[in-house]
VOZA-158319 format. One record per residue (C-alpha): x, y, z negated; residue in one letter; residue number from 1. Coordinates in steps of 0.5 Angstrom, whole numbers, plus 2048, in hexadecimal, padded with zeros to 3 digits. Example, Ala and Ser with C-alpha at 12.3 -4.5 7.8 and 13.67 -1.06 7.14 Angstrom:
% residues 2
X/Y/Z/rest/nr
819/7F7/7F0/A/1
81B/7FE/7F2/S/2
% end
This chain:
% residues 121
X/Y/Z/rest/nr
8B0/69E/8F8/X/1
8AC/698/8FC/X/2
8AC/695/903/X/3
8A6/696/907/X/4
8A0/692/909/X/5
89F/691/910/X/6
899/695/912/X/7
897/698/90B/X/8
898/69F/909/X/9
89E/6A2/906/X/10
8A1/6A8/903/X/11
8A7/6AB/905/X/12
8AB/6B1/904/X/13
8B2/6B5/907/X/14
8B6/6BB/904/X/15
8B9/6C0/909/X/16
8BE/6C5/906/X/17
8BC/6CB/90A/X/18
8C1/6D0/908/X/19
8C7/6CB/90B/X/20
8C2/6C8/910/X/21
8C3/6C1/90F/X/22
8C0/6BB/90B/X/23
8C0/6BB/903/X/24
8C4/6B5/902/X/25
8C4/6B2/8FB/X/26
8BF/6B6/8F8/X/27
8BB/6B2/8F2/X/28
8B4/6B1/8F3/X/29
8AE/6AF/8EE/X/30
8A7/6AC/8F0/X/31
8A2/6AD/8EB/X/32
89A/6AB/8EB/X/33
896/6B0/8E7/X/34
891/6AD/8E3/X/35
88D/6B3/8DF/X/36
892/6B6/8DB/X/37
897/6B1/8DC/X/38
89D/6B0/8E1/X/39
89E/6A8/8E2/X/40
8A5/6A7/8E5/X/41
8A5/6A3/8EB/X/42
8AC/6A3/8ED/X/43
8B2/6A7/8EF/X/44
8B7/6A7/8F5/X/45
8BC/6AC/8F8/X/46
8BC/6AE/8FF/X/47
8C1/6AB/904/X/48
8C6/6AF/909/X/49
8C0/6B1/90D/X/50
8BC/6B4/907/X/51
8B7/6AE/908/X/52
8B6/6A8/903/X/53
8B8/6A1/905/X/54
8B1/69F/904/X/55
8AA/6A2/903/X/56
8A8/6A4/8FC/X/57
8A2/6A1/8FC/X/58
89F/69B/901/X/59
89B/695/901/X/60
897/693/8FA/X/61
89A/699/8F7/X/62
897/69E/8FC/X/63
891/6A0/8F8/X/64
88C/6A7/8F9/X/65
88E/6AB/8F3/X/66
892/6B1/8F1/X/67
89A/6B1/8F1/X/68
8A0/6B5/8F0/X/69
8A7/6B5/8F3/X/70
8AC/6B8/8EF/X/71
8B2/6BB/8F3/X/72
8B8/6BC/8EF/X/73
8BB/6C2/8F3/X/74
8BF/6C5/8ED/X/75
8C4/6BF/8ED/X/76
8C4/6BF/8F5/X/77
8C5/6C7/8F5/X/78
8CA/6C8/8F0/X/79
8CA/6CD/8EA/X/80
8C9/6D4/8EB/X/81
8CD/6DA/8E8/X/82
8CC/6D8/8E0/X/83
8CB/6D1/8E1/X/84
8C3/6D1/8E2/X/85
8C0/6CF/8E9/X/86
8BB/6D4/8EC/X/87
8B7/6CD/8EE/X/88
8B8/6C7/8EA/X/89
8B3/6C2/8EA/X/90
8AE/6C3/8F0/X/91
8A7/6C0/8EF/X/92
8A2/6BF/8F5/X/93
89B/6BC/8F3/X/94
897/6B9/8F8/X/95
891/6B4/8F9/X/96
891/6AE/8FD/X/97
88A/6AD/900/X/98
88B/6A7/905/X/99
88F/6A1/903/X/100
890/69F/90A/X/101
893/6A6/90C/X/102
89A/6A8/90D/X/103
89B/6AE/908/X/104
8A2/6B2/909/X/105
8A4/6B7/904/X/106
8AA/6BB/906/X/107
8AE/6C0/902/X/108
8B1/6C6/906/X/109
8B6/6C8/901/X/110
8BB/6CE/900/X/111
8BE/6D1/8F9/X/112
8B9/6D6/8F8/X/113
8B3/6D3/8FC/X/114
8AF/6CD/8FE/X/115
8A9/6CB/902/X/116
8A5/6C5/904/X/117
8A0/6C2/908/X/118
89C/6BC/90A/X/119
8A1/6B9/910/X/120
8A0/6B3/914/X/121
% end
């Protein structure tokens, strides 16, 4: 999404396919800033072969305190299940950034029927 400013805070993510035991490559991710009831789009990207994004999702002047949401398009990555409807489709993870100088890492552990996240490092 953008290059990282030296010494500044940043937002990163990665996606692991725990059903296959490998990184989730080419998974579409969208980033939004939540302002009241509105979701303001900030950009989108895809994971690389290591399940990571090639650049931080936020850094530099765009790294601001607030509420954000990552939307992971898991249904497109996992494929369709019986009947053509995925159990998991778009997975939203809403989180807050309090310190614009900190590193916020929001990983996704994914399988066809479950997911989890945590604040990584």
